[in-house]
N, C-alpha and C positions, 0 to 999 in steps of 0.2 A: 117598355124599352125606355129609358130615360132621357127627357127632354134637353137639347143640347143649349148651355148657358149661353145669353145675351155676348158678355165678355170674353168667351172662349175665341182665340186666334188660330187660324189654321198652321199646321205645323213648318218650321221653316224647310225650304228646298236645300239640295246639297250644295248649290252656289253661294245661297245666303250663311251657310253655315262656315263653309271656307273663309267667305268675307270677313265674317264674324272673327273667326279663329286668326287670321291675318292682322286683323285691328287690334286683337289683344296679344300680341305676340310678345311686345316689349312692354308690358304692361307687369309692374310687381305687386303681386296679393299683399293686402292688410293682415296683419296680424288677425289669428282669429278669435272671435270672443268667448267667453266660457259659457258652456252649454248652458240651455235654457234651464229654469228650475223646474224639478219635476223629472227631468231624464235620468233615467237609469242604465249605467252603463253605455257599452258600445252596443248598438243595432245588431242584431242576428247577420251572420256572415250569410251571403246567398253566392250560388254558383252563377256565372254569368255565360252565355253563348257567345263563345271567341268569335264567332264568324261574323256575327253581326256588330260588333262593338268597335267602334272606329277609336284610333291609336291618337294620343294626344300627339302634338308636332315633337320634332327633337330637333337636335344640332347635328350636322353632317360636317366634318371635317376630314382635313388630308384624302381629298377626293375621294370620298363615300369610305374610305379605310376605317372610319373610327366614326362612331355615332353614340348620342346617349339624349336622353330624356330631362328635362329641367327636373331638379329633384333628385338626381346621381350624383351622389358626393364626389367631392375631389379625390379623396381617398380611396373610393371603391372603384372609381375610375381609373386612378393609377395602377390598384394592384389588379385590375382586369388587364389594361395593358401590358403589363410585367409578367403577366402570367401565373402571379400568386394565386388568384382563385382557380383552382384546379376543376377541369371539367368533370361532371358526374355522367355526363352520357355523351358519345360520339355518332355524327351521322356522316358519312361518306358519300356524296353525290356522282364522283367519278363517274362514267359511262352510262349517266342517266340522261334521256332527253330531257328536254326544257321543261314539257308538261308533266312528266313522272317526277324530276325533282322537287319542282313546284307542290305537288301531292303530298311526296314524302317527305320535304320540311315540314307542312302544315301539321300532318299528323305527328312529327315528332316531338313539335313544340307543341301542340296540343294536348300530348298524352302526358308530358310535364307540367301542365300549366296547374294543375291542381294540389302541386306539392309544394314546398317552403319555396324562396327563391335559391337559384340556384345559378351554377356555370355550365354552357354546354360547348362542345366543339364542333362547329359546322365545317367540312372541308368540301371545297367547292374546286379548287385545282386552279393554276394561274393560267389556264387558257393556251399553253405553249403549243399545244397538240391541235388547237381549232386552227381554222382558217383565218389568216392575219395574225395570230397571236392573240386574239379577243375571245375571252371566255363570255359567253351569252349565260352559262349557267353560275357564274360569280355575279354578273349584275344582277340579272334576276333575284337573286339569293339576298341579296343586300337590298334592293328594292322590296321584296317580301319581309325581311326582318324589320325594316322601317316602320311597315305598315302595320305589323301583328302588336297587338294590344298589351299582350305580356313581356314583349321584349322591353327591357329597360337601355341596354348599350350593348355595343358588340366593337370588336378593338379585332386589327391582325393578329395573329397567333406569334408565338416565338418560332424561331426558326425549326426549333426539336419539335414542334406541333405542325408544321406547315408553312411557316412563315405567311407569306401574303396569299398562299392558297388556302388558308383555314383562318377561321373567325372565333374567337372567343365570344360567347353571346350569353348576357346576362339576362335571364329571366324572373319575373316575380310571380307569384302566386296569382292566378287568373279569377280569383275570388273577390267580391267587394267587400270591403268592410264597413 
């Protein structure tokens, strides 16, 4: 058994991580330095466990109907909002219970996480048949999308694809570079 180093520190708790992320939210990264001598190409890509990976903070606009992470280009975001990035797969969560919808959405996104970046269509409905016209599934789905590591952005779909009852979701590969 290896001895513990004297200078090692205990891991940060969840509150400390959140506090750090909040304090670093408006910091602009420095330009990257050239790679160290002797390094040969990019590191090998490794699959990650998406269930335990914490998603970086993102920006929410328009009462939650638009979300994107830093690094998503303005052009890609415009294409997503205007429906120019056509969905490669669709999931319809109508008629699902809140728990069932959460599980189905998780499986849907995870099943596409190890392929090239793509646009997905997630249909939640507007909640017009829900008590008070409030869609629990819609709100839960948007929160779940913001927490998912591979989700880079989402925007309300065009009326032909469901309007405010559906979302274009931009996902990237769930592999580390």
